[in-house]
C-alpha positions, 0 to 999 in steps of 0.5 A: 361309477361315482367319483368316490367309487372310482377313487376307491377302485383306483386305490384298490387296483394300485394296491394290487399292482404294488402287491404283485410287483412291477414284473408280474403287473407288466405280464398281466398288462401284456395279456390285457394288451393282446386281448384284441389280437386274440379276439379277432372279431369273434368276441362281443364288447361285453366279453372283452369288458369282462376279461379286461376287468378281471385282468385289471383286478388281478393287477394288470398294468393298463399302460403296457405298450406294444413292442413296435407300435408302442400302442397301449390298450387304451389307444387300441380300444379307443380306435376300435370304438369300444366305449365301455372299455375306454370308460373302464380304463379311464376309471382304472387310471390309465394314462390318457396321454401316452403317445405311440411310435408316431406320437399319436394319442388315444384322442388323436385316434378318435379324432381321425375318422378316415377308417370310419368313413371308409367303412361307413360309405361301403356299408351304407351303399351296399349293406355289406362290406366287400372282401377288399374293404374287410381289412378295415373291419377289425378297426370298427366294432359295429358297421352302422351310424351309431359308432360312439366316437363322439362319446369316447372323445367326450369321455377322454376330455372329461377325464382331463386328457391333454388336447394339444399334444402333437404327433410326429407331423405336428398334428394335434387332435384338432388337426386330425379332426379338421384334416381328416374328419367329416364331422364338424361336431368333433371339431366343435367339441375340441374347440369348445373344450379349449383345444388351441386352433393356432398350433402349427404343424411341423412342416416346411410351410407350417399350417394351423387348424383352418389351413387343414380344412381342405376347402370345407368353407364352413369349417374354415370360416368357423375356425377363422372366427375361433382363431381371432378370438384366441388372438384377441385374448392374447393367444390364450384360451378364451374363458368360455371354452371350457368342457364343463360349460360346453357339455352342460349346455349340450346336456341341457339341449338334449334334455329339452329335446327329449321332453 
C-alpha cells in the first residue's frame, strides 16, 4: 500500500471500531487472536491473511492480548514468520511496541532465532522433521532457508517500532540477536538502524551487547567498534545509524547485483 492508501485504510478501520464500540471490537479481536490456534498448521498463510483482513474490516481490535501470555496477534504472526500478516497489521495501525508477560516485543521475537535454528538444522540434515522436533513446527510456517525474518525485522523497523525496549531480563532486540542469533545480518540491521549497543541487562553482573556474543569473535569485534562510536558521540546515536540510510544502501546494492 502507498502512504495515502494506508492512512485512508487506518481511518476506515478506526471509524469502524468506533462505530461498533470497544466491547464488540475486542470480541472480534479475540477471534482474530485465536485464528492461529484454530489453524494448527492446516491453513495456508494467504488463507489466514484473508480471514484476518475480514475481521479487521469488521472492526477487530488488533491489540487484544492473550489472557496469560499477554501476547498480541502481531507477536504471534511475527514469531511464526508470516510476513504478509505482519505487513497487514502494520498497515492497520497495530501497536508494534506491545510487551507480553515477559516484556518481549514482536521485534525481540523476530531477533531471537533459537527456534528457527533448531528446525533449520533438523530439516537440512534429514529433509524432514522428527517427531521429537515436531513441537517446534507450529512456530515455523516453512521449513527452508527462505524464512522471511529479515524482511519482518525490516518491516517493523521501517514502521518505527522502538528498538531499545527491554524484557524482564533487560535484553533488547539487539541483545537477543547477539545472544541467540547466528545471523550477523540481523545484528547489523539493528545497529545500522540505531539500536543502542550500550544498553545493559538487568543481572547481578550487567552485560551489554558485545558481552552477549558468546565467543563469536567477529560479532564481538564489530560490536566493540560500534560501542566506541557511541561513546565518542557522547553516548548518543551516531548520525549515520538511521534505518532510511541503511535500507537505501541495501536496496541500491541489491539493485546493482540484479543487473
